[in-house]
C-alpha positions as CSV (number, residue, x, y, z in Angstrom):
1,M,-10.6,9.4,23.6
2,Q,-7.7,7.2,22.5
3,S,-4.7,8.7,20.8
4,L,-3.9,7.5,17.3
5,Q,-0.7,9.4,16.7
6,S,1.5,6.4,17.5
7,L,-0.7,4.0,15.5
8,H,-0.2,5.5,12.1
9,T,3.3,6.1,10.7
10,F,2.5,9.6,9.4
11,A,2.0,10.5,13.1
12,L,-0.5,13.3,12.7
13,P,-2.2,14.2,16.0
14,A,-5.6,12.4,16.1
15,H,-7.8,10.5,18.4
16,C,-10.7,8.0,18.2
17,Q,-13.7,7.4,20.4
18,K,-12.7,3.8,21.1
19,L,-9.8,1.4,20.2
20,V,-10.3,-2.4,20.1
21,R,-7.5,-4.9,19.5
22,I,-8.7,-7.9,17.6
23,T,-6.6,-10.9,18.6
24,A,-9.1,-13.6,17.7
25,S,-11.5,-13.5,14.7
26,E,-14.5,-14.4,17.0
27,Q,-14.3,-11.0,18.6
28,L,-15.8,-9.5,15.5
29,H,-19.2,-11.0,16.3
30,A,-19.4,-8.7,19.3
31,I,-18.6,-5.5,17.4
32,D,-21.4,-3.0,16.8
33,F,-20.8,-2.2,13.1
34,E,-23.8,0.1,13.0
35,K,-21.5,2.8,14.5
36,P,-18.6,4.4,12.6
37,F,-15.5,2.1,12.5
38,F,-12.2,1.8,10.8
39,I,-10.0,-1.3,10.3
40,L,-6.4,-0.7,11.2
41,G,-3.3,-2.8,10.7
42,E,0.1,-1.2,11.4
43,G,-1.1,2.2,10.1
44,S,1.6,2.4,7.4
45,N,-0.8,3.1,4.5
46,C,-3.4,5.4,6.2
47,V,-3.3,8.9,7.6
48,F,-5.7,10.1,10.3
49,L,-6.2,13.8,9.3
50,D,-8.4,14.6,12.2
51,D,-10.1,13.0,15.3
52,F,-12.1,9.9,14.1
53,D,-15.7,9.9,15.5
54,G,-15.9,6.1,15.9
55,T,-14.2,2.9,16.8
56,V,-10.8,1.8,15.4
57,L,-10.4,-2.0,15.2
58,Q,-6.7,-2.9,15.2
59,M,-6.1,-6.3,13.7
60,A,-3.6,-8.1,15.9
61,N,-4.3,-11.8,15.4
62,R,-1.3,-14.0,14.8
63,G,-0.5,-17.3,13.1
64,I,1.4,-18.8,10.1
65,D,0.8,-22.2,8.7
66,V,2.8,-23.7,5.7
67,N,1.2,-26.6,3.8
68,E,3.5,-28.2,1.3
69,R,2.0,-29.6,-1.9
70,E,3.6,-31.4,-4.9
71,D,4.5,-28.3,-6.9
72,H,3.7,-25.4,-4.6
73,Y,3.3,-24.2,-1.0
74,L,0.0,-22.9,0.5
75,V,0.9,-20.4,3.2
76,R,-2.0,-19.5,5.6
77,V,-1.4,-16.3,7.5
78,A,-3.4,-14.4,10.1
79,A,-4.3,-10.8,9.2
80,G,-2.3,-9.3,12.1
81,E,1.0,-10.7,11.0
82,N,3.7,-8.3,9.7
83,W,4.2,-8.6,5.9
84,H,8.0,-8.0,5.8
85,Q,8.6,-10.5,8.6
86,L,6.6,-13.1,6.7
87,V,8.6,-12.6,3.6
88,I,11.9,-13.0,5.4
89,K,10.6,-16.0,7.4
90,L,9.6,-17.8,4.2
91,L,12.9,-17.0,2.4
92,K,14.8,-18.5,5.3
93,M,12.6,-21.6,4.9
94,G,13.6,-21.8,1.2
95,I,10.1,-20.7,0.1
96,T,10.3,-18.1,-2.7
97,G,8.1,-15.8,-4.7
98,L,7.7,-12.8,-2.3
99,E,11.2,-11.5,-2.6
100,N,10.3,-8.5,-4.8
101,L,7.7,-7.5,-2.1
102,V,10.2,-7.4,0.8
103,L,10.2,-4.4,3.2
104,I,6.7,-3.3,2.2
105,P,5.3,-2.1,5.5
106,G,2.0,-3.2,7.0
107,T,0.1,-6.3,7.9
108,I,-1.0,-9.3,5.9
109,G,-4.7,-8.3,6.2
110,A,-4.0,-4.9,4.6
111,A,-2.2,-6.4,1.6
112,P,-5.2,-7.6,-0.4
113,V,-7.1,-4.3,0.2
114,Q,-4.3,-2.4,-1.6
115,N,-3.2,-5.3,-3.8
116,I,0.3,-4.3,-2.7
117,G,3.0,-4.5,-5.3
118,A,6.6,-3.5,-6.1
119,Y,9.3,-4.2,-8.7
120,G,7.1,-6.1,-11.1
121,V,5.2,-8.3,-8.7
122,E,1.7,-7.8,-7.1
123,L,0.0,-9.7,-4.3
124,A,-2.5,-10.9,-6.9
125,D,0.3,-12.9,-8.5
126,V,0.8,-15.1,-5.4
127,F,-2.7,-15.0,-4.0
128,S,-4.9,-18.1,-3.5
129,H,-7.9,-17.0,-1.3
130,L,-8.8,-15.2,2.0
131,T,-11.3,-15.5,4.8
132,G,-13.0,-12.6,6.5
133,Y,-16.1,-11.4,8.4
134,H,-18.9,-10.2,6.1
135,I,-20.5,-7.5,8.2
136,D,-23.9,-7.5,6.4
137,K,-24.3,-11.3,6.7
138,Q,-22.7,-11.4,10.2
139,S,-20.8,-14.5,9.1
140,F,-17.3,-15.6,7.9
141,E,-16.8,-16.1,4.2
142,T,-13.9,-17.3,1.9
143,L,-13.2,-15.3,-1.3
144,D,-11.0,-16.5,-4.1
145,K,-8.9,-14.3,-6.4
146,S,-11.7,-13.7,-8.8
147,A,-14.0,-12.5,-6.0
148,C,-11.4,-10.1,-4.8
149,Q,-11.4,-8.2,-8.1
150,F,-7.8,-7.2,-7.9
151,G,-6.6,-4.2,-9.9
152,Y,-3.7,-1.7,-9.7
153,R,-3.6,-0.8,-6.0
154,D,-7.3,-1.8,-5.9
155,S,-9.6,-4.6,-4.9
156,V,-13.3,-5.3,-4.1
157,F,-12.5,-4.1,-0.6
158,K,-12.1,-0.6,-1.9
159,Q,-15.2,-0.9,-4.0
160,A,-18.3,-3.1,-3.4
161,L,-17.1,-4.5,-0.1
162,H,-15.6,-1.2,1.2
163,G,-16.5,-1.0,4.9
164,R,-18.5,-4.3,4.7
165,F,-15.8,-7.0,5.1
166,V,-13.0,-7.6,7.6
167,I,-10.1,-9.7,6.4
168,T,-9.0,-12.1,9.1
169,E,-6.7,-14.6,7.1
170,V,-4.9,-14.7,3.8
171,V,-3.7,-17.8,1.9
172,L,-0.8,-17.4,-0.6
173,K,0.1,-19.9,-3.3
174,L,3.9,-20.0,-3.9
175,P,5.3,-22.3,-6.6
176,K,8.3,-24.5,-5.8
177,Q,9.8,-23.7,-9.2
178,W,11.4,-20.2,-8.7
179,Q,10.8,-17.7,-11.5
180,P,12.8,-14.5,-10.8
181,V,11.1,-11.2,-11.8
182,L,14.0,-9.0,-12.8
183,G,12.5,-6.7,-15.4
184,Y,11.8,-3.7,-13.3
185,G,14.2,-0.8,-13.0
186,P,17.2,-1.4,-10.8
187,L,16.7,-5.2,-10.9
188,R,17.5,-5.4,-14.6
189,D,21.3,-5.7,-14.0
190,L,20.8,-8.9,-12.0
191,T,21.3,-12.1,-14.0
192,E,18.9,-15.0,-13.5
193,C,21.6,-17.6,-13.5
194,E,23.7,-15.8,-11.0
195,V,21.2,-14.8,-8.3
196,D,18.8,-16.5,-5.9
197,A,15.7,-15.2,-4.2
198,M,17.6,-13.9,-1.2
199,H,19.9,-11.9,-3.5
200,V,16.9,-10.3,-5.1
201,A,15.4,-9.5,-1.7
202,E,18.6,-7.9,-0.5
203,R,18.8,-5.7,-3.6
204,V,15.2,-4.7,-3.2
205,M,15.8,-3.8,0.5
206,Q,18.9,-1.8,-0.5
207,I,16.9,0.2,-3.1
208,R,14.0,0.8,-0.8
209,R,16.2,1.9,2.1
210,S,18.0,4.3,-0.2
211,K,14.8,6.0,-1.3
212,L,12.3,5.7,1.6
213,P,12.9,7.2,5.1
214,D,12.4,5.0,8.1
215,P,9.1,6.1,9.7
216,I,10.6,5.6,13.1
217,L,13.1,8.3,12.4
218,C,11.0,10.5,10.0
219,A,7.2,10.1,10.0
220,N,5.9,9.1,6.6
221,A,3.5,6.7,4.9
222,G,5.7,5.5,2.1
223,S,4.7,6.1,-1.5
224,F,2.0,8.7,-1.2
225,F,0.5,8.8,-4.7
226,K,-0.4,6.1,-7.2
227,N,1.5,5.9,-10.4
228,P,-1.1,7.3,-12.9
229,M,-2.5,5.3,-15.8
230,V,-2.8,7.4,-19.0
231,S,-3.8,6.8,-22.6
232,L,-1.1,5.7,-25.1
233,E,-1.8,8.9,-27.0
234,L,-1.1,11.2,-24.1
235,A,2.0,9.2,-23.1
236,K,3.4,9.6,-26.7
237,T,2.7,13.4,-26.6
238,L,4.5,13.8,-23.3
239,R,7.4,11.7,-24.4
240,V,8.0,14.2,-27.3
241,R,8.3,17.0,-24.8
242,Y,10.0,15.0,-22.0
243,Q,12.2,12.3,-23.7
244,S,13.6,11.0,-20.4
245,M,10.1,10.4,-18.9
246,P,9.8,6.8,-17.7
247,T,6.8,4.8,-19.1
248,Y,5.6,1.3,-18.4
249,P,3.2,-0.3,-20.9
250,V,0.0,-1.7,-19.3
251,D,-1.8,-2.8,-22.5
252,E,-2.1,-1.7,-26.1
253,N,-4.0,1.5,-25.1
254,T,-2.7,2.3,-21.6
255,V,0.6,3.4,-20.1
256,K,1.7,3.8,-16.5
257,L,3.8,6.8,-15.6
258,A,6.0,7.3,-12.6
259,A,4.3,9.7,-10.1
260,G,7.6,10.5,-8.3
261,W,9.2,11.6,-11.6
262,L,6.2,13.8,-12.4
263,I,6.4,15.5,-9.0
264,E,10.1,16.0,-9.2
265,Q,10.0,17.4,-12.7
266,A,7.3,19.8,-11.5
267,G,9.9,21.3,-9.2
268,L,8.3,20.1,-6.0
269,K,11.1,17.9,-4.4
270,G,11.8,19.5,-1.0
271,H,8.7,21.7,-1.1
272,R,7.3,22.4,2.3
273,I,3.9,23.5,3.6
274,G,3.9,23.9,7.4
275,G,5.3,20.7,8.9
276,I,4.8,18.6,5.7
277,R,7.5,18.2,3.2
278,V,8.1,16.5,-0.1
279,Y,11.0,14.1,0.6
280,D,14.3,15.2,-0.9
281,K,15.4,11.7,-1.9
282,Q,12.2,10.5,-3.4
283,A,9.5,12.9,-4.5
284,L,6.8,10.3,-4.3
285,V,7.1,10.4,-0.5
286,L,5.7,13.0,1.8
287,V,7.1,13.4,5.3
288,N,5.8,14.9,8.5
289,D,9.1,16.2,9.9
290,E,8.0,19.3,11.8
291,Q,4.8,18.2,13.6
292,G,2.4,18.9,10.7
293,D,-1.4,18.6,10.9
294,G,-4.2,17.4,8.7
295,E,-4.9,20.8,7.1
296,E,-1.3,21.2,6.0
297,L,-1.2,17.7,4.6
298,L,-4.4,18.3,2.6
299,A,-2.9,21.6,1.3
300,M,0.2,19.8,0.2
301,I,-1.8,17.1,-1.6
302,T,-3.9,19.7,-3.4
303,H,-0.8,21.8,-4.4
304,I,1.0,18.7,-5.8
305,Q,-2.1,17.6,-7.8
306,K,-2.7,21.1,-9.3
307,T,1.0,21.6,-10.1
308,V,1.5,18.3,-11.8
309,F,-1.8,18.6,-13.7
310,A,-0.9,22.1,-14.9
311,K,2.4,20.9,-16.3
312,F,1.5,17.4,-17.6
313,T,-2.3,17.3,-17.7
314,V,-2.0,14.1,-15.6
315,E,-4.1,13.6,-12.5
316,L,-2.5,12.2,-9.4
317,M,-4.5,10.3,-6.8
318,P,-3.3,9.4,-3.3
319,E,-2.3,5.8,-2.7
320,V,-2.4,6.4,1.0
321,R,-5.9,6.1,2.6
322,L,-7.1,9.4,4.1
323,I,-9.2,9.2,7.2
324,G,-11.3,12.2,8.4
325,R,-13.8,12.5,11.2
326,G,-16.4,10.5,9.4
327,G,-14.2,7.9,7.9
328,E,-12.2,7.4,4.7
329,F,-12.6,9.7,1.8
330,S,-11.1,10.3,-1.7
331,K,-9.0,13.3,-2.5
332,G,-9.4,14.0,-6.2
333,V,-7.8,16.7,-8.3
334,E,-9.4,20.1,-7.8
335,H,-9.5,21.9,-11.2
336,G,-9.8,25.6,-11.7
């Protein structure tokens, strides 16, 4: 048995039957995918709730290649590279477009699965294509943006290709003409003509560090719940009762709410169950600061979901991937 506690940032005690580090894509040909397996990057967006009865494949391949074109850069990155380090490296090279996504933890390979996003920018906005190993076909394939079916914190890798595709390389398309995205929350006071991409990145890092605890110092998995999408009708009803409630229009019929605001207004900031606590600086974050376990975390998730639903009739779903003995599972709202 191999310990997983140091391989996921929430640091719950867990083990797996076998751990394999993938440093070259060709190794995937030799993996027995008939047995239970889980693809792991840096473990910043998954939580092992219990011992995993299978093999954990840790993506650790490396490599960054920048190809300059007339009006954009194509940046080819191996799945095992660190996302934040890539953003900083490109900014220092004068290549912009990822500055709003700075300091997001995890690897390149994990980014498309989640369609990572922050401060008005999503991976899909800068994505060209990716390559990976199709387990059913036992061959490598390239998928374009359309094939990845990106949605809000969603992709085909969480749906039709869930557990059937291992991302080995991602290619980003970054325009040479910089277009700052400053319309989200604390970035609104920045003026386009007065800032450059590095200034935006520095502001984003400042904001994130003020709200999110360092997992090295306090075990956590970042933002734990997705910001819920609700109907325009429900959003209007809630705004009558809660005039300060932040809302973000998605389309003419849908509005995105701030999960952290909902949790805080439900009186749950600082709430503790066993070793698991709602972070006192940002209610969207759960922390494992007193050696919690999987049962306590599940109890916390359920308590938050039920409390928020009782107050707002809004369902919260975890953004973090939950891994049990048999693999990943969904933790929906339990009514009644």
